[in-house]
N, CA, C and O atoms as a Tinker XYZ file with bonds, in Angstrom:
   500  protein
     1  N     96.787000  163.905000  179.127000    73     2
     2  CA    96.046000  164.560000  178.063000    64     1     3
     3  C     95.819000  163.556000  176.928000    63     2     4     5
     4  O     96.731000  162.835000  176.524000    81     3
     5  N     94.587000  163.528000  176.429000    73     3     6
     6  CA    94.252000  162.626000  175.332000    64     5     7
     7  C     94.912000  163.095000  174.047000    63     6     8     9
     8  O     95.105000  164.294000  173.845000    81     7
     9  N     95.265000  162.142000  173.167000    73     7    10
    10  CA    95.868000  162.557000  171.894000    64     9    11
    11  C     94.849000  163.248000  170.997000    63    10    12    13
    12  O     93.643000  163.045000  171.131000    81    11
    13  N     95.353000  164.062000  170.087000    73    11    14
    14  CA    94.527000  164.705000  169.065000    64    13    15
    15  C     94.224000  163.634000  168.024000    63    14    16    17
    16  O     95.133000  163.093000  167.395000    81    15
    17  N     92.952000  163.336000  167.850000    73    15    18
    18  CA    92.515000  162.281000  166.927000    64    17    19
    19  C     92.391000  162.880000  165.520000    63    18    20    21
    20  O     91.685000  163.869000  165.319000    81    19
    21  N     93.087000  162.268000  164.549000    73    19    22
    22  CA    93.202000  162.857000  163.214000    64    21    23
    23  C     92.643000  161.918000  162.144000    63    22    24    25
    24  O     92.925000  160.720000  162.138000    81    23
    25  N     91.850000  162.488000  161.246000    73    23    26
    26  CA    91.363000  161.816000  160.048000    64    25    27
    27  C     92.084000  162.437000  158.860000    63    26    28    29
    28  O     92.099000  163.659000  158.713000    81    27
    29  N     92.686000  161.600000  158.006000    73    27    30
    30  CA    93.404000  162.076000  156.821000    64    29    31
    31  C     92.572000  161.740000  155.588000    63    30    32    33
    32  O     92.177000  160.591000  155.387000    81    31
    33  N     92.309000  162.760000  154.763000    73    31    34
    34  CA    91.475000  162.575000  153.575000    64    33    35
    35  C     92.217000  163.086000  152.350000    63    34    36    37
    36  O     92.509000  164.276000  152.232000    81    35
    37  N     92.516000  162.163000  151.441000    73    35    38
    38  CA    93.194000  162.518000  150.190000    64    37    39
    39  C     92.959000  161.386000  149.209000    63    38    40    41
    40  O     92.975000  160.217000  149.594000    81    39
    41  N     92.741000  161.720000  147.941000    73    39    42
    42  CA    92.526000  160.671000  146.947000    64    41    43
    43  C     93.824000  159.993000  146.524000    63    42    44    45
    44  O     93.789000  158.981000  145.824000    81    43
    45  N     94.950000  160.525000  146.931000    73    43    46
    46  CA    96.255000  159.946000  146.599000    64    45    47
    47  C     96.777000  159.155000  147.801000    63    46    48    49
    48  O     97.099000  159.732000  148.840000    81    47
    49  N     96.858000  157.838000  147.651000    73    47    50
    50  CA    97.327000  156.995000  148.756000    64    49    51
    51  C     98.722000  157.382000  149.239000    63    50    52    53
    52  O     98.960000  157.362000  150.447000    81    51
    53  N     99.668000  157.737000  148.341000    73    51    54
    54  CA   100.997000  158.132000  148.836000    64    53    55
    55  C    100.948000  159.303000  149.822000    63    54    56    57
    56  O    101.714000  159.328000  150.785000    81    55
    57  N    100.060000  160.268000  149.593000    73    55    58
    58  CA    99.963000  161.367000  150.554000    64    57    59
    59  C     99.381000  160.879000  151.871000    63    58    60    61
    60  O     99.834000  161.292000  152.939000    81    59
    61  N     98.383000  160.006000  151.809000    73    59    62
    62  CA    97.823000  159.482000  153.059000    64    61    63
    63  C     98.895000  158.749000  153.859000    63    62    64    65
    64  O     98.952000  158.871000  155.083000    81    63
    65  N     99.743000  157.987000  153.170000    73    63    66
    66  CA   100.839000  157.283000  153.850000    64    65    67
    67  C    101.841000  158.268000  154.440000    63    66    68    69
    68  O    102.315000  158.083000  155.561000    81    67
    69  N    102.161000  159.307000  153.689000    73    67    70
    70  CA   103.102000  160.320000  154.183000    64    69    71
    71  C    102.524000  161.036000  155.402000    63    70    72    73
    72  O    103.234000  161.279000  156.378000    81    71
    73  N    101.242000  161.371000  155.345000    73    71    74
    74  CA   100.601000  162.036000  156.484000    64    73    75
    75  C    100.592000  161.115000  157.702000    63    74    76    77
    76  O    100.812000  161.567000  158.826000    81    75
    77  N    100.338000  159.831000  157.482000    73    75    78
    78  CA   100.357000  158.871000  158.592000    64    77    79
    79  C    101.742000  158.802000  159.219000    63    78    80    81
    80  O    101.870000  158.697000  160.439000    81    79
    81  N    102.781000  158.860000  158.388000    73    79    82
    82  CA   104.154000  158.837000  158.905000    64    81    83
    83  C    104.452000  160.091000  159.726000    63    82    84    85
    84  O    105.097000  160.012000  160.772000    81    83
    85  N    103.986000  161.238000  159.258000    73    83    86
    86  CA   104.178000  162.484000  160.016000    64    85    87
    87  C    103.446000  162.396000  161.354000    63    86    88    89
    88  O    103.990000  162.780000  162.389000    81    87
    89  N    102.229000  161.897000  161.331000    73    87    90
    90  CA   101.462000  161.767000  162.573000    64    89    91
    91  C    102.151000  160.820000  163.552000    63    90    92    93
    92  O    102.150000  161.063000  164.759000    81    91
    93  N    102.734000  159.749000  163.036000    73    91    94
    94  CA   103.438000  158.795000  163.900000    64    93    95
    95  C    104.633000  159.443000  164.591000    63    94    96    97
    96  O    105.022000  159.026000  165.682000    81    95
    97  N    105.217000  160.462000  163.960000    73    95    98
    98  CA   106.379000  161.161000  164.528000    64    97    99
    99  C    105.985000  162.388000  165.349000    63    98   100   101
   100  O    106.850000  163.108000  165.848000    81    99
   101  N    104.696000  162.624000  165.485000    73    99   102
   102  CA   104.230000  163.815000  166.191000    64   101   103
   103  C    103.602000  163.403000  167.519000    63   102   104   105
   104  O    102.475000  162.910000  167.541000    81   103
   105  N    104.316000  163.598000  168.623000    73   103   106
   106  CA   103.754000  163.227000  169.925000    64   105   107
   107  C    102.428000  163.946000  170.183000    63   106   108   109
   108  O    102.284000  165.139000  169.915000    81   107
   109  N    101.471000  163.191000  170.706000    73   107   110
   110  CA   100.182000  163.782000  171.041000    64   109   111
   111  C     99.160000  163.746000  169.925000    63   110   112   113
   112  O     98.049000  164.248000  170.096000    81   111
   113  N     99.509000  163.159000  168.770000    73   111   114
   114  CA    98.585000  163.051000  167.645000    64   113   115
   115  C     98.403000  161.582000  167.296000    63   114   116   117
   116  O     99.359000  160.808000  167.350000    81   115
   117  N     97.182000  161.193000  166.939000    73   115   118
   118  CA    96.859000  159.804000  166.652000    64   117   119
   119  C     96.010000  159.717000  165.386000    63   118   120   121
   120  O     94.961000  160.355000  165.295000    81   119
   121  N     96.457000  158.934000  164.415000    73   119   122
   122  CA    95.679000  158.690000  163.199000    64   121   123
   123  C     94.529000  157.748000  163.546000    63   122   124   125
   124  O     94.755000  156.637000  164.025000    81   123
   125  N     93.299000  158.194000  163.304000    73   123   126
   126  CA    92.138000  157.352000  163.602000    64   125   127
   127  C     91.436000  156.857000  162.346000    63   126   128   129
   128  O     90.589000  155.968000  162.425000    81   127
   129  N     91.779000  157.427000  161.173000    73   127   130
   130  CA    91.141000  156.971000  159.957000    64   129   131
   131  C     91.673000  157.664000  158.727000    63   130   132   133
   132  O     92.323000  158.707000  158.800000    81   131
   133  N     91.376000  157.048000  157.579000    73   131   134
   134  CA    91.766000  157.580000  156.274000    64   133   135
   135  C     90.580000  157.476000  155.336000    63   134   136   137
   136  O     89.767000  156.559000  155.447000    81   135
   137  N     90.486000  158.419000  154.415000    73   135   138
   138  CA    89.438000  158.395000  153.400000    64   137   139
   139  C     90.012000  158.904000  152.088000    63   138   140   141
   140  O     91.005000  159.632000  152.071000    81   139
   141  N     89.371000  158.508000  150.977000    73   139   142
   142  CA    89.839000  158.913000  149.663000    64   141   143
   143  C     88.896000  159.833000  148.914000    63   142   144   145
   144  O     89.231000  160.318000  147.834000    81   143
   145  N     87.698000  160.085000  149.486000    73   143   146
   146  CA    86.727000  160.974000  148.841000    64   145   147
   147  C     86.110000  161.907000  149.882000    63   146   148   149
   148  O     86.204000  161.671000  151.087000    81   147
   149  N     85.486000  162.960000  149.393000    73   147   150
   150  CA    84.802000  163.880000  150.291000    64   149   151
   151  C     83.635000  163.226000  151.007000    63   150   152   153
   152  O     83.400000  163.481000  152.188000    81   151
   153  N     82.902000  162.380000  150.291000    73   151   154
   154  CA    81.774000  161.687000  150.902000    64   153   155
   155  C     82.246000  160.786000  152.036000    63   154   156   157
   156  O     81.637000  160.761000  153.106000    81   155
   157  N     83.335000  160.043000  151.803000    73   155   158
   158  CA    83.897000  159.193000  152.863000    64   157   159
   159  C     84.339000  160.037000  154.055000    63   158   160   161
   160  O     84.181000  159.624000  155.204000    81   159
   161  N     84.886000  161.207000  153.784000    73   159   162
   162  CA    85.329000  162.096000  154.864000    64   161   163
   163  C     84.162000  162.474000  155.765000    63   162   164   165
   164  O     84.278000  162.429000  156.990000    81   163
   165  N     83.046000  162.843000  155.164000    73   163   166
   166  CA    81.870000  163.246000  155.932000    64   165   167
   167  C     81.365000  162.069000  156.770000    63   166   168   169
   168  O     81.057000  162.230000  157.951000    81   167
   169  N     81.284000  160.895000  156.160000    73   167   170
   170  CA    80.809000  159.704000  156.869000    64   169   171
   171  C     81.738000  159.326000  158.011000    63   170   172   173
   172  O     81.285000  159.081000  159.129000    81   171
   173  N     83.046000  159.276000  157.732000    73   171   174
   174  CA    83.999000  158.895000  158.773000    64   173   175
   175  C     84.080000  159.936000  159.885000    63   174   176   177
   176  O     84.246000  159.580000  161.052000    81   175
   177  N     83.967000  161.195000  159.545000    73   175   178
   178  CA    83.983000  162.229000  160.582000    64   177   179
   179  C     82.805000  162.046000  161.537000    63   178   180   181
   180  O     82.931000  162.282000  162.739000    81   179
   181  N     81.665000  161.627000  161.000000    73   179   182
   182  CA    80.480000  161.418000  161.836000    64   181   183
   183  C     80.618000  160.192000  162.732000    63   182   184   185
   184  O     80.063000  160.165000  163.830000    81   183
   185  N     81.351000  159.179000  162.278000    73   183   186
   186  CA    81.471000  157.955000  163.076000    64   185   187
   187  C     82.714000  157.921000  163.961000    63   186   188   189
   188  O     82.680000  157.354000  165.053000    81   187
   189  N     83.805000  158.518000  163.503000    73   187   190
   190  CA    85.065000  158.463000  164.257000    64   189   191
   191  C     85.250000  159.636000  165.217000    63   190   192   193
   192  O     86.034000  159.545000  166.162000    81   191
   193  N     84.543000  160.725000  164.984000    73   191   194
   194  CA    84.635000  161.929000  165.819000    64   193   195
   195  C     86.078000  162.420000  165.986000    63   194   196   197
   196  O     86.559000  162.558000  167.111000    81   195
   197  N     86.770000  162.685000  164.865000    73   195   198
   198  CA    88.146000  163.188000  164.982000    64   197   199
   199  C     88.159000  164.615000  165.535000    63   198   200   201
   200  O     87.185000  165.359000  165.417000    81   199
   201  N     89.281000  164.965000  166.134000    73   199   202
   202  CA    89.479000  166.340000  166.589000    64   201   203
   203  C     89.954000  167.213000  165.438000    63   202   204   205
   204  O     89.663000  168.408000  165.381000    81   203
   205  N     90.696000  166.587000  164.513000    73   203   206
   206  CA    91.350000  167.289000  163.408000    64   205   207
   207  C     91.177000  166.479000  162.134000    63   206   208   209
   208  O     91.361000  165.262000  162.139000    81   207
   209  N     90.825000  167.148000  161.041000    73   207   210
   210  CA    90.723000  166.502000  159.731000    64   209   211
   211  C     91.683000  167.209000  158.788000    63   210   212   213
   212  O     91.587000  168.419000  158.584000    81   211
   213  N     92.614000  166.446000  158.212000    73   211   214
   214  CA    93.482000  166.952000  157.143000    64   213   215
   215  C     92.790000  166.575000  155.849000    63   214   216   217
   216  O     92.669000  165.391000  155.533000    81   215
   217  N     92.334000  167.562000  155.095000    73   215   218
   218  CA    91.409000  167.343000  153.996000    64   217   219
   219  C     91.936000  167.944000  152.700000    63   218   220   221
   220  O     92.142000  169.155000  152.610000    81   219
   221  N     92.152000  167.099000  151.700000    73   219   222
   222  CA    92.593000  167.576000  150.392000    64   221   223
   223  C     91.513000  168.478000  149.802000    63   222   224   225
   224  O     90.321000  168.245000  150.006000    81   223
   225  N     91.929000  169.492000  149.082000    73   223   226
   226  CA    90.985000  170.423000  148.471000    64   225   227
   227  C     90.256000  169.765000  147.305000    63   226   228   229
   228  O     89.036000  169.875000  147.188000    81   227
   229  N     91.005000  169.084000  146.447000    73   227   230
   230  CA    90.420000  168.457000  145.254000    64   229   231
   231  C     90.254000  166.967000  145.507000    63   230   232   233
   232  O     91.229000  166.241000  145.701000    81   231
   233  N     89.007000  166.527000  145.500000    73   231   234
   234  CA    88.679000  165.131000  145.754000    64   233   235
   235  C     87.656000  164.657000  144.734000    63   234   236   237
   236  O     86.920000  165.469000  144.173000    81   235
   237  N     87.598000  163.352000  144.487000    73   235   238
   238  CA    86.512000  162.830000  143.656000    64   237   239
   239  C     85.177000  163.066000  144.367000    63   238   240   241
   240  O     85.110000  163.010000  145.595000    81   239
   241  N     84.136000  163.324000  143.613000    73   239   242
   242  CA    82.842000  163.606000  144.235000    64   241   243
   243  C     82.821000  165.025000  144.759000    63   242   244   245
   244  O     83.200000  165.958000  144.051000    81   243
   245  N     82.382000  165.192000  145.990000    73   243   246
   246  CA    82.332000  166.545000  146.547000    64   245   247
   247  C     83.745000  167.023000  146.868000    63   246   248   249
   248  O     84.619000  166.229000  147.215000    81   247
   249  N     83.952000  168.319000  146.747000    73   247   250
   250  CA    85.279000  168.896000  147.001000    64   249   251
   251  C     85.583000  168.907000  148.496000    63   250   252   253
   252  O     84.702000  168.692000  149.328000    81   251
   253  N     86.838000  169.162000  148.812000    73   251   254
   254  CA    87.230000  169.315000  150.204000    64   253   255
   255  C     86.506000  170.467000  150.871000    63   254   256   257
   256  O     86.167000  170.390000  152.052000    81   255
   257  N     86.268000  171.534000  150.126000    73   255   258
   258  CA    85.559000  172.694000  150.671000    64   257   259
   259  C     84.129000  172.308000  151.053000    63   258   260   261
   260  O     83.652000  172.672000  152.128000    81   259
   261  N     83.454000  171.576000  150.180000    73   259   262
   262  CA    82.087000  171.129000  150.476000    64   261   263
   263  C     82.087000  170.128000  151.632000    63   262   264   265
   264  O     81.223000  170.192000  152.506000    81   263
   265  N     83.045000  169.212000  151.640000    73   263   266
   266  CA    83.138000  168.244000  152.742000    64   265   267
   267  C     83.364000  168.959000  154.070000    63   266   268   269
   268  O     82.782000  168.581000  155.086000    81   267
   269  N     84.205000  169.985000  154.065000    73   267   270
   270  CA    84.465000  170.751000  155.293000    64   269   271
   271  C     83.177000  171.384000  155.818000    63   270   272   273
   272  O     82.908000  171.354000  157.019000    81   271
   273  N     82.395000  171.947000  154.925000    73   271   274
   274  CA    81.131000  172.573000  155.337000    64   273   275
   275  C     80.180000  171.544000  155.936000    63   274   276   277
   276  O     79.511000  171.817000  156.933000    81   275
   277  N     80.120000  170.365000  155.332000    73   275   278
   278  CA    79.229000  169.319000  155.851000    64   277   279
   279  C     79.718000  168.792000  157.198000    63   278   280   281
   280  O     78.916000  168.540000  158.098000    81   279
   281  N     81.022000  168.628000  157.335000    73   279   282
   282  CA    81.578000  168.178000  158.618000    64   281   283
   283  C     81.264000  169.205000  159.696000    63   282   284   285
   284  O     80.881000  168.843000  160.809000    81   283
   285  N     81.422000  170.475000  159.374000    73   283   286
   286  CA    81.170000  171.544000  160.348000    64   285   287
   287  C     79.709000  171.582000  160.798000    63   286   288   289
   288  O     79.421000  171.937000  161.941000    81   287
   289  N     78.790000  171.219000  159.904000    73   287   290
   290  CA    77.374000  171.204000  160.272000    64   289   291
   291  C     77.107000  170.208000  161.392000    63   290   292   293
   292  O     76.314000  170.478000  162.294000    81   291
   293  N     77.769000  169.055000  161.333000    73   291   294
   294  CA    77.511000  167.981000  162.294000    64   293   295
   295  C     78.497000  167.961000  163.457000    63   294   296   297
   296  O     78.198000  167.418000  164.520000    81   295
   297  N     79.663000  168.549000  163.256000    73   295   298
   298  CA    80.705000  168.532000  164.293000    64   297   299
   299  C     81.442000  169.866000  164.289000    63   298   300   301
   300  O     82.589000  169.931000  163.848000    81   299
   301  N     80.809000  170.921000  164.767000    73   299   302
   302  CA    81.404000  172.257000  164.659000    64   301   303
   303  C     82.727000  172.432000  165.404000    63   302   304   305
   304  O     83.470000  173.371000  165.118000    81   303
   305  N     83.032000  171.555000  166.345000    73   303   306
   306  CA    84.300000  171.673000  167.074000    64   305   307
   307  C     85.453000  170.964000  166.378000    63   306   308   309
   308  O     86.606000  171.110000  166.784000    81   307
   309  N     85.153000  170.199000  165.334000    73   307   310
   310  CA    86.210000  169.520000  164.588000    64   309   311
   311  C     87.007000  170.559000  163.806000    63   310   312   313
   312  O     86.439000  171.402000  163.112000    81   311
   313  N     88.310000  170.488000  163.927000    73   311   314
   314  CA    89.204000  171.406000  163.222000    64   313   315
   315  C     89.492000  170.809000  161.848000    63   314   316   317
   316  O     90.031000  169.706000  161.750000    81   315
   317  N     89.136000  171.528000  160.792000    73   315   318
   318  CA    89.369000  171.061000  159.427000    64   317   319
   319  C     90.459000  171.913000  158.795000    63   318   320   321
   320  O     90.353000  173.136000  158.711000    81   319
   321  N     91.513000  171.228000  158.351000    73   319   322
   322  CA    92.632000  171.888000  157.689000    64   321   323
   323  C     92.648000  171.425000  156.241000    63   322   324   325
   324  O     92.844000  170.241000  155.966000    81   323
   325  N     92.444000  172.352000  155.317000    73   323   326
   326  CA    92.523000  172.013000  153.898000    64   325   327
   327  C     93.979000  171.909000  153.491000    63   326   328   329
   328  O     94.814000  172.712000  153.909000    81   327
   329  N     94.277000  170.908000  152.668000    73   327   330
   330  CA    95.637000  170.673000  152.183000    64   329   331
   331  C     95.615000  170.592000  150.663000    63   330   332   333
   332  O     94.653000  170.104000  150.070000    81   331
   333  N     96.683000  171.076000  150.042000    73   331   334
   334  CA    96.800000  170.997000  148.590000    64   333   335
   335  C     98.249000  171.155000  148.187000    63   334   336   337
   336  O     99.068000  171.682000  148.941000    81   335
   337  N     98.553000  170.692000  146.988000    73   335   338
   338  CA    99.892000  170.914000  146.434000    64   337   339
   339  C     99.943000  172.242000  145.685000    63   338   340   341
   340  O    101.004000  172.648000  145.210000    81   339
   341  N     98.796000  172.921000  145.578000    73   339   342
   342  CA    98.728000  174.233000  144.934000    64   341   343
   343  C     98.962000  175.332000  145.968000    63   342   344   345
   344  O     98.629000  175.179000  147.143000    81   343
   345  N     99.534000  176.427000  145.515000    73   343   346
   346  CA    99.629000  177.601000  146.380000    64   345   347
   347  C     98.213000  178.095000  146.649000    63   346   348   349
   348  O     97.334000  177.978000  145.795000    81   347
   349  N     98.004000  178.629000  147.803000    73   347   350
   350  CA    96.675000  179.106000  148.189000    64   349   351
   351  C     96.084000  180.044000  147.132000    63   350   352   353
   352  O     94.899000  179.942000  146.814000    81   351
   353  N     96.885000  180.944000  146.591000    73   351   354
   354  CA    96.404000  181.914000  145.600000    64   353   355
   355  C     96.008000  181.252000  144.278000    63   354   356   357
   356  O     95.243000  181.834000  143.509000    81   355
   357  N     96.514000  180.047000  144.002000    73   355   358
   358  CA    96.236000  179.366000  142.741000    64   357   359
   359  C     95.039000  178.426000  142.805000    63   358   360   361
   360  O     94.684000  177.812000  141.798000    81   359
   361  N     94.422000  178.306000  143.950000    73   359   362
   362  CA    93.278000  177.406000  144.073000    64   361   363
   363  C     92.075000  177.981000  143.338000    63   362   364   365
   364  O     91.894000  179.198000  143.313000    81   363
   365  N     91.241000  177.116000  142.733000    73   363   366
   366  CA    90.103000  177.604000  141.958000    64   365   367
   367  C     88.927000  178.074000  142.804000    63   366   368   369
   368  O     87.961000  178.611000  142.263000    81   367
   369  N     88.988000  177.884000  144.119000    73   367   370
   370  CA    87.928000  178.370000  144.990000    64   369   371
   371  C     88.534000  178.792000  146.317000    63   370   372   373
   372  O     89.634000  178.360000  146.661000    81   371
   373  N     87.833000  179.626000  147.062000    73   371   374
   374  CA    88.402000  180.141000  148.315000    64   373   375
   375  C     88.476000  179.058000  149.384000    63   374   376   377
   376  O     87.594000  178.205000  149.484000    81   375
   377  N     89.531000  179.104000  150.173000    73   375   378
   378  CA    89.642000  178.159000  151.285000    64   377   379
   379  C     89.151000  178.783000  152.587000    63   378   380   381
   380  O     89.096000  178.110000  153.616000    81   379
   381  N     88.795000  180.057000  152.547000    73   379   382
   382  CA    88.218000  180.716000  153.721000    64   381   383
   383  C     86.715000  180.471000  153.715000    63   382   384   385
   384  O     85.919000  181.407000  153.648000    81   383
   385  N     86.349000  179.222000  153.785000    73   383   386
   386  CA    84.955000  178.818000  153.667000    64   385   387
   387  C     84.437000  178.313000  155.010000    63   386   388   389
   388  O     85.223000  178.010000  155.907000    81   387
   389  N     83.126000  178.222000  155.146000    73   387   390
   390  CA    82.561000  177.700000  156.395000    64   389   391
   391  C     83.125000  176.314000  156.723000    63   390   392   393
   392  O     83.181000  175.432000  155.866000    81   391
   393  N     83.531000  176.148000  157.955000    73   391   394
   394  CA    84.049000  174.865000  158.408000    64   393   395
   395  C     85.542000  174.699000  158.268000    63   394   396   397
   396  O     86.106000  173.746000  158.806000    81   395
   397  N     86.203000  175.603000  157.559000    73   395   398
   398  CA    87.645000  175.493000  157.330000    64   397   399
   399  C     88.386000  176.321000  158.378000    63   398   400   401
   400  O     88.142000  177.518000  158.530000    81   399
   401  N     89.290000  175.665000  159.093000    73   399   402
   402  CA    90.062000  176.354000  160.136000    64   401   403
   403  C     91.379000  176.902000  159.626000    63   402   404   405
   404  O     91.853000  177.937000  160.093000    81   403
   405  N     91.982000  176.193000  158.647000    73   403   406
   406  CA    93.309000  176.601000  158.171000    64   405   407
   407  C     93.591000  175.952000  156.825000    63   406   408   409
   408  O     92.884000  175.043000  156.389000    81   407
   409  N     94.643000  176.443000  156.182000    73   407   410
   410  CA    95.145000  175.871000  154.929000    64   409   411
   411  C     96.610000  175.518000  155.141000    63   410   412   413
   412  O     97.366000  176.287000  155.734000    81   411
   413  N     97.001000  174.347000  154.648000    73   411   414
   414  CA    98.378000  173.897000  154.770000    64   413   415
   415  C     98.824000  173.311000  153.435000    63   414   416   417
   416  O     98.210000  172.375000  152.924000    81   415
   417  N     99.895000  173.867000  152.875000    73   415   418
   418  CA   100.456000  173.305000  151.651000    64   417   419
   419  C    101.003000  171.922000  151.988000    63   418   420   421
   420  O    101.622000  171.734000  153.035000    81   419
   421  N    100.775000  170.958000  151.106000    73   419   422
   422  CA   101.187000  169.581000  151.396000    64   421   423
   423  C    102.678000  169.456000  151.688000    63   422   424   425
   424  O    103.084000  168.625000  152.501000    81   423
   425  N    103.490000  170.270000  151.034000    73   423   426
   426  CA   104.932000  170.190000  151.274000    64   425   427
   427  C    105.314000  170.696000  152.662000    63   426   428   429
   428  O    106.425000  170.442000  153.128000    81   427
   429  N    104.411000  171.405000  153.323000    73   427   430
   430  CA   104.680000  171.940000  154.662000    64   429   431
   431  C    104.227000  170.998000  155.773000    63   430   432   433
   432  O    104.391000  171.306000  156.953000    81   431
   433  N    103.659000  169.853000  155.402000    73   431   434
   434  CA   103.153000  168.927000  156.410000    64   433   435
   435  C    104.310000  168.266000  157.156000    63   434   436   437
   436  O    105.017000  167.418000  156.610000    81   435
   437  N    104.485000  168.664000  158.389000    73   435   438
   438  CA   105.510000  168.102000  159.276000    64   437   439
   439  C    105.016000  168.290000  160.710000    63   438   440   441
   440  O    104.064000  169.035000  160.943000    81   439
   441  N    105.652000  167.626000  161.665000    73   439   442
   442  CA   105.169000  167.720000  163.051000    64   441   443
   443  C    104.993000  169.150000  163.553000    63   442   444   445
   444  O    103.985000  169.452000  164.192000    81   443
   445  N    105.944000  170.029000  163.283000    73   443   446
   446  CA   105.838000  171.402000  163.795000    64   445   447
   447  C    104.641000  172.135000  163.186000    63   446   448   449
   448  O    103.979000  172.912000  163.875000    81   447
   449  N    104.358000  171.898000  161.908000    73   447   450
   450  CA   103.214000  172.550000  161.259000    64   449   451
   451  C    101.896000  172.029000  161.829000    63   450   452   453
   452  O    100.968000  172.801000  162.070000    81   451
   453  N    101.821000  170.718000  162.044000    73   451   454
   454  CA   100.613000  170.143000  162.643000    64   453   455
   455  C    100.346000  170.752000  164.013000    63   454   456   457
   456  O     99.230000  171.169000  164.325000    81   455
   457  N    101.385000  170.791000  164.809000    73   455   458
   458  CA   101.246000  171.328000  166.161000    64   457   459
   459  C    100.825000  172.804000  166.114000    63   458   460   461
   460  O     99.965000  173.228000  166.887000    81   459
   461  N    101.426000  173.581000  165.213000    73   459   462
   462  CA   101.082000  175.008000  165.088000    64   461   463
   463  C     99.623000  175.205000  164.695000    63   462   464   465
   464  O     98.928000  176.047000  165.265000    81   463
   465  N     99.164000  174.428000  163.721000    73   463   466
   466  CA    97.775000  174.541000  163.274000    64   465   467
   467  C     96.831000  174.169000  164.417000    63   466   468   469
   468  O     95.830000  174.847000  164.650000    81   467
   469  N     97.156000  173.093000  165.123000    73   467   470
   470  CA    96.300000  172.657000  166.224000    64   469   471
   471  C     96.265000  173.712000  167.331000    63   470   472   473
   472  O     95.190000  174.065000  167.816000    81   471
   473  N     97.419000  174.208000  167.729000    73   471   474
   474  CA    97.480000  175.206000  168.800000    64   473   475
   475  C     96.761000  176.497000  168.408000    63   474   476   477
   476  O     96.110000  177.124000  169.244000    81   475
   477  N     96.878000  176.894000  167.140000    73   475   478
   478  CA    96.168000  178.090000  166.675000    64   477   479
   479  C     94.657000  177.881000  166.749000    63   478   480   481
   480  O     93.915000  178.810000  167.068000    81   479
   481  N     94.203000  176.668000  166.457000    73   479   482
   482  CA    92.763000  176.394000  166.504000    64   481   483
   483  C     92.231000  176.458000  167.933000    63   482   484   485
   484  O     91.071000  176.807000  168.149000    81   483
   485  N     93.070000  176.126000  168.901000    73   483   486
   486  CA    92.636000  176.165000  170.299000    64   485   487
   487  C     92.429000  177.586000  170.794000    63   486   488   489
   488  O     91.635000  177.831000  171.702000    81   487
   489  N     93.152000  178.517000  170.189000    73   487   490
   490  CA    93.025000  179.912000  170.619000    64   489   491
   491  C     91.994000  180.688000  169.801000    63   490   492   493
   492  O     91.735000  181.860000  170.075000    81   491
   493  N     91.404000  180.031000  168.794000    73   491   494
   494  CA    90.369000  180.681000  167.974000    64   493   495
   495  C     89.016000  180.536000  168.654000    63   494   496   497
   496  O     88.783000  179.570000  169.380000    81   495
   497  N     88.129000  181.487000  168.424000    73   495   498
   498  CA    86.786000  181.395000  169.032000    64   497   499
   499  C     85.969000  180.280000  168.429000    63   498   500
   500  O     84.823000  180.070000  168.827000    81   499
């Protein structure tokens, strides 16, 4: 079975490094790219064809929500998981937006959470 190809998008380099470390410890997942803005996320998603995008909600330029919608337009099978350090209820905009498959609090990012989100996406229509 091919690994799940993952793009990590966050304007904070420490989070990108932490996510890369989690991916390295998660069998069956492979980091294929990193981005720091929503625009970079859209561009890299189009060129790298990731299976899964971990996407910060608040980014310079376009938001994670807008980036998710644009990614979904060009790659509807890509699973986009919005990530934030805010509780879902405290976010300034809804995460149940077009192109968004799931929401994951940044503190919950660990191998078991990644696997759960991925497996849930496989059973979704």
